[in-house]
C-alpha positions as CSV (number, residue, x, y, z in Angstrom):
1,M,-174.2,-162.5,44.9
2,A,-175.1,-165.3,42.7
3,T,-174.2,-166.1,39.0
4,L,-176.8,-166.9,36.7
5,L,-174.8,-170.6,36.8
6,E,-175.8,-170.7,40.2
7,K,-179.3,-169.6,39.9
8,L,-180.0,-171.6,37.0
9,K,-179.0,-174.3,39.2
10,Q,-181.1,-173.5,42.3
11,A,-183.9,-172.9,40.3
12,V,-183.6,-176.9,38.9
13,N,-183.5,-178.1,42.5
14,N,-186.1,-176.4,43.3
15,G,-188.2,-178.0,40.4
16,Q,-188.6,-174.1,39.0
17,I,-187.2,-175.1,36.1
18,Q,-186.8,-179.0,34.6
19,Q,-184.4,-181.3,33.1
20,P,-183.1,-180.9,30.5
21,F,-184.6,-177.5,29.2
22,T,-183.8,-175.2,25.7
23,T,-182.1,-171.7,25.3
24,E,-186.2,-170.6,25.0
25,D,-187.2,-172.7,28.3
26,L,-183.7,-170.3,30.4
27,K,-184.6,-167.3,28.5
28,R,-188.8,-167.7,29.6
29,W,-187.2,-168.4,33.4
30,I,-185.2,-165.2,33.1
31,S,-188.3,-163.2,32.3
32,T,-191.1,-164.8,34.1
33,G,-188.5,-164.9,37.4
34,S,-187.7,-161.7,36.9
35,I,-184.2,-162.7,37.4
36,I,-181.4,-160.1,36.7
37,N,-177.6,-159.7,37.2
38,D,-176.0,-159.3,40.4
39,D,-173.2,-157.6,39.3
40,T,-175.7,-154.7,36.8
41,G,-178.4,-154.9,38.7
42,S,-180.1,-155.4,35.2
43,N,-181.7,-157.9,32.9
44,Y,-180.0,-160.6,31.3
45,S,-179.2,-159.8,27.3
46,Q,-180.9,-162.5,25.1
47,T,-177.3,-162.6,23.7
48,Y,-175.9,-162.9,26.9
49,V,-178.3,-166.0,27.8
50,E,-177.1,-167.3,24.8
51,G,-173.5,-167.0,25.2
52,F,-174.1,-168.1,28.9
53,L,-175.5,-171.3,27.8
54,S,-172.3,-172.1,25.5
55,S,-169.9,-170.9,28.0
56,S,-171.0,-172.9,30.5
57,T,-171.3,-175.8,29.1
58,V,-167.9,-178.6,30.1
59,G,-165.9,-179.2,27.0
60,S,-166.2,-175.5,25.8
61,T,-163.1,-173.5,24.8
62,S,-164.3,-170.5,27.0
63,T,-161.6,-169.7,29.8
64,K,-164.6,-169.8,32.4
65,S,-164.3,-171.5,35.3
66,D,-167.5,-172.8,36.7
67,K,-168.5,-174.9,33.2
68,A,-171.7,-177.5,34.6
69,L,-174.2,-177.8,32.0
70,R,-173.8,-180.5,29.4
71,K,-174.9,-180.4,26.2
72,L,-177.3,-182.9,25.1
73,G,-177.0,-182.8,21.3
74,T,-180.6,-182.5,20.4
75,D,-182.5,-180.3,18.4
76,P,-183.7,-177.9,19.8
77,E,-180.5,-177.6,21.6
78,S,-180.8,-179.0,25.4
79,Y,-178.8,-178.9,28.4
80,E,-179.2,-180.5,31.8
81,F,-177.0,-180.2,34.7
């Protein structure tokens, strides 16, 4: 089972999602690619995706251990590995 971060990294490496990407780009990729949460077998909620980006950013204060995204400080906010 892969985490959303692992799935996202693989999608970037395969060219399925371009860097840098926005929250809306990520939501669209999840929706059109039918990406599901392997732990629950359900779709990822909109709020989960927004929290995921925040907690997966290097330097965030979350306790999540697999932080790999870099926030670019753009408008709209963009991220990259």
